[in-house]
N, C-alpha and C positions, 0 to 999 in steps of 0.2 A: 625314322631312319631306314634306310634300305640295307637288306641284306645281300644285294647283288654285288657282283664283281665284274669288271671289264678287262677282257683278256684279248690279245691278238693272236687269231687262229691262222695258221699257214697250211695250204693243201698243196699237195704234189701230184704230179702223174695224173692217173685215172681219178684220184679224188677231186683234183682241181678241175678235169673235164666234167664230172659229174655235178659239181657244185656250180660250175660256170665261172668261177673266181679262183684266184690262187691265194687271197688273204681277206681276212675280214675281222673287223672289229665286233666282239662279241659281249653283249651284256647279259649275263646269267646268273641265276640262283643256285647253279650247280658248282659245287667245289672241287668234286673229284674227276680226274680225267675219263674214268669209265662213264660217268654219268653225262659229261659234256658230249662225248662221242655217241652215247645212246641217242641224245637229243638231236645231234647233227645228223646222225644215221636216218632217223624219221624225218628231218627237215629236208635233206637232199636226196633220199633214198639210195644211199651208197650202197654198192654190192660187195664191200669188203667187211668182215668181222674184225673185232679187236685182234682175234688171234692171228690175223692176216697182216696187221700192221705193226709198225714200230712207232713209238710216241715219244716225243722230246718236250721237255719245259726248258726255256731259256737256253738253247743249244746243247742239253745235256739229255741224254737218254733217259727214260724214266719208265715206271710201270704204271699200270692202269689204276693203281690205288692211290696215286701221287695227288694230294691236295694241293691246288693251285691258289696263288694269291692275286689280288689286284694289280693289273699292269703286266702280267706274265705274258710270254710268248710260248703258244703251243703248236707243235708241227706234228701233223699226222702224216706219217711216211710209208706208203705201199711199198710192196716188194718191186725190185726193179729187174725186169727181164733183160737178159743179155745174150751176147754169144760170139 
């Protein structure tokens, strides 16, 4: 029996540019948002830390200690510059 879960990860703005994709299906053994982002930070060499991002699960803003479930949709949202 596997302890992995499968989630959809959405990337926006600079994160999408750095990852080269705006969405992926991720199978992971990590259950907490901070651990998932740490894994992706290493995978894609993102230049934004958790402190610089907002994160949402299933279209609701979440905190980095949120535990995710199989089938959840995670969005990592960088700051948006405007003027």
